[in-house]
ZAMARGU-4260 file (C-alpha; in steps of 0.2 Angstrom, whole numbers, plus 5000, padded with zeros to 4 digits):
<rodrens>
0) 4999/5000/5000 | 5013/5012/5004 | 5033/5011/4995 | 5047/5024/4999 | 5060/5022/4986
5) 5078/5034/4994 | 5065/5045/5000 | 5075/5060/5005 | 5070/5078/5013 | 5082/5090/5019
10) 5081/5105/5033 | 5095/5116/5039 | 5099/5102/5053 | 5093/5086/5047 | 5092/5076/5032
15) 5078/5061/5029 | 5085/5046/5017 | 5072/5031/5018 | 5067/5017/5010 | 5053/5007/5017
20) 5038/4996/5012 | 5020/4993/5021 | 5011/4979/5011 | 4991/4976/5011 | 4987/4968/5027
25) 5000/4971/5038 | 5004/4981/5054 | 5020/4990/5052 | 5029/5002/5066 | 5041/5016/5064
30) 5049/5015/5079 | 5063/5031/5086 | 5069/5045/5098 | 5060/5062/5097 | 5069/5068/5082
35) 5072/5055/5073 | 5062/5058/5057 | 5046/5049/5059 | 5033/5064/5058 | 5042/5067/5043
40) 5040/5050/5035 | 5023/5053/5040 | 5019/5072/5031 | 5029/5065/5018 | 5018/5050/5014
45) 5003/5059/5018 | 5008/5074/5005 | 5009/5087/5017 | 5028/5092/5012 | 5037/5092/4996
50) 5052/5081/4997 | 5070/5083/4988 | 5072/5066/4980 | 5066/5049/4980 | 5050/5038/4976
55) 5033/5040/4988 | 5017/5029/4981 | 5001/5026/4991 | 4988/5014/4983 | 5004/5014/4966
60) 5001/5033/4963 | 5009/5051/4970 | 5001/5055/4985 | 4998/5069/4977 | 4988/5061/4964
65) 4976/5053/4975 | 4959/5057/4971 | 4945/5061/4983 | 4939/5041/4983 | 4957/5035/4985
70) 4957/5048/4999 | 4943/5040/5007 | 4954/5021/5008 | 4967/5034/5019 | 4964/5038/5037
75) 4978/5048/5048 | 4980/5055/5064 | 4994/5068/5066 | 5002/5072/5083 | 5001/5089/5082
80) 4986/5092/5071 | 4967/5091/5082 | 4949/5097/5080 | 4946/5114/5087 | 4945/5114/5106
85) 4927/5121/5104 | 4920/5105/5096 | 4914/5090/5106 | 4914/5073/5100 | 4895/5075/5093
90) 4902/5091/5082 | 4915/5080/5074 | 4901/5065/5070 | 4893/5077/5060 | 4910/5084/5050
95) 4914/5065/5048 | 4898/5062/5040 | 4898/5077/5027 | 4917/5072/5022 | 4918/5051/5022
100) 4900/5044/5014 | 4904/5027/5025 | 4907/5036/5039 | 4898/5023/5054 | 4890/5037/5066
105) 4884/5023/5078 | 4899/5012/5079 | 4907/5030/5081 | 4896/5035/5097 | 4896/5017/5101
110) 4912/5018/5104 | 4914/5032/5111 | 4903/5023/5127 | 4911/5010/5127 | 4928/5017/5129
115) 4919/5030/5142 | 4922/5046/5130 | 4911/5060/5133 | 4901/5067/5118 | 4894/5084/5122
120) 4908/5090/5132 | 4920/5102/5123 | 4938/5094/5117 | 4944/5108/5131 | 4938/5100/5144
125) 4943/5083/5141 | 4961/5071/5148 | 4973/5070/5137 | 4967/5051/5136 | 4951/5054/5131
130) 4957/5068/5118 | 4967/5055/5112 | 4955/5040/5112 | 4944/5053/5101 | 4957/5055/5088
135) 4960/5037/5085 | 4937/5034/5086 | 4937/5047/5072 | 4951/5039/5060 | 4944/5021/5061
140) 4925/5025/5059 | 4924/5026/5040 | 4929/5009/5033 | 4948/5017/5026 | 4959/5003/5021
145) 4975/5013/5027 | 4979/5021/5043 | 4994/5032/5047 | 4994/5037/5064 | 5008/5048/5071
150) 5011/5045/5091 | 4994/5039/5095 | 4999/5035/5113 | 5013/5050/5118 | 5012/5055/5135
155) 4996/5042/5140 | 4995/5033/5157 | 4995/5012/5152 | 4975/5011/5153 | 4973/5026/5139
160) 4984/5017/5128 | 4977/5000/5131 | 4961/5006/5126 | 4968/5014/5109 | 4980/4997/5105
165) 4962/4991/5109 | 4953/4999/5098 | 4965/4996/5083 | 4967/4977/5084 | 4948/4976/5083
170) 4948/4990/5067 | 4963/4977/5058 | 4950/4962/5063 | 4937/4968/5054 | 4946/4966/5038
175) 4960/4954/5033 | 4968/4969/5017 | 4967/4983/5031 | 4984/4991/5032 | 4993/5002/5048
180) 5007/5009/5051 | 5011/5017/5065 | 5026/5028/5074 | 5030/5028/5093 | 5046/5029/5104
185) 5036/5018/5116 | 5040/5000/5107 | 5033/4992/5121 | 5014/4998/5117 | 5017/4991/5100
190) 5027/4972/5102 | 5008/4962/5102 | 5004/4974/5089 | 5017/4977/5073 | 5019/4963/5060
195) 5035/4972/5060 | 5046/4987/5063 | 5058/5001/5054 | 5071/5008/5069 | 5075/5026/5063
200) 5088/5037/5070 | 5094/5055/5063 | 5085/5050/5046 | 5090/5033/5042 | 5083/5015/5045
205) 5097/5010/5056 | 5084/4991/5058 | 5069/4983/5047 | 5065/4967/5055 | 5047/4954/5057
210) 5043/4955/5075 | 5041/4937/5074 | 5060/4937/5071 | 5066/4950/5082 | 5057/4941/5099
215) 5063/4923/5094 | 5081/4925/5086 | 5087/4940/5093 | 5098/4942/5111 | 5106/4953/5120
220) 5124/4946/5124 | 5131/4954/5141 | 5149/4952/5148 | 5165/4962/5152 | 5176/4969/5137
225) 5188/4952/5140 | 5171/4942/5137 | 5165/4950/5121 | 5182/4955/5112 | 5183/4934/5116
230) 5166/4929/5107 | 5164/4928/5084 | 5160/4944/5079 | 5149/4936/5064 | 5132/4940/5072
235) 5136/4955/5083 | 5126/4970/5074 | 5132/4983/5088 | 5137/4985/5104 | 5136/4998/5118
240) 5149/5004/5133 | 5142/4997/5150 | 5151/4999/5166 | 5154/4981/5168 | 5158/4980/5149
245) 5149/4978/5136 | 5130/4974/5129 | 5130/4967/5110 | 5116/4963/5100 | 5114/4948/5092
250) 5103/4942/5077 | 5107/4924/5082 | 5106/4921/5101 | 5105/4903/5098 | 5121/4903/5089
255) 5131/4910/5106 | 5118/4899/5116 | 5125/4884/5111 | 5145/4890/5108 | 5146/4902/5125
260) 5137/4891/5139 | 5144/4902/5152 | 5139/4917/5143 | 5125/4932/5148 | 5111/4930/5134
265) 5095/4938/5136 | 5080/4938/5125 | 5078/4950/5113 | 5067/4965/5115 | 5061/4980/5103
270) 5067/4990/5117 | 5084/4981/5120 | 5090/4982/5100 | 5084/5002/5101 | 5095/5005/5117
275) 5109/4996/5109 | 5107/5002/5091 | 5107/5021/5095 | 5116/5021/5108 | 5132/5011/5102
280) 5143/5009/5091
</rodrens>
């Protein structure tokens, strides 16, 4: 559904150069620390910024060539955009009903009730968690095939984050062809949701991996400088200095478990991989 081929965007103090693909029916996480380039990627995909090189296709077309019908199949939530704070949920429903012929108003209000989002209160009176849930609700109730979410869980408590993830799982379960691209720097929220991840930093993709492979085959090796220097380095992807020596990221956990039985090798996690990739060498 989305393809980026050497997408480039240059600012005074930041450059983006990214290649990635989100096939139909998949959930892709774009993760990295603040300022890594995640929002720039999203805005480029949506045609909200001009790029300096490379190619973007959404539904097989350049984003600026998408028709009104094409755009009905796309839904997006940006971290830095929202309805006027004087709006209420029922006002948002009126806007969406006029914008999208496929808007499911009954489902919208049912989900507001289920997730305890008031429909008569102005947005300025709602908590950040309620606003975020309403944000996502607005995006999933017109049967879009492609959903793009930029930091939908940032700044929220664990209950609100879980509510949003539940909404997304339900949305995806309704149609196997639906695709989701979601950015976050809260990687643990996404391990149970995403099929694959792109780790991005300073505008560059550091790692692209399937979630099952990351959690099953990757590992974190911990050891002294002497321990790590003595290892076969063939499957060491990155190292991070620690007071006791090094943490090392490997994509062949079992190899080191089999050949170095006295070594500490912990299961791979997205957080662990990110810490070493972003802070290591």
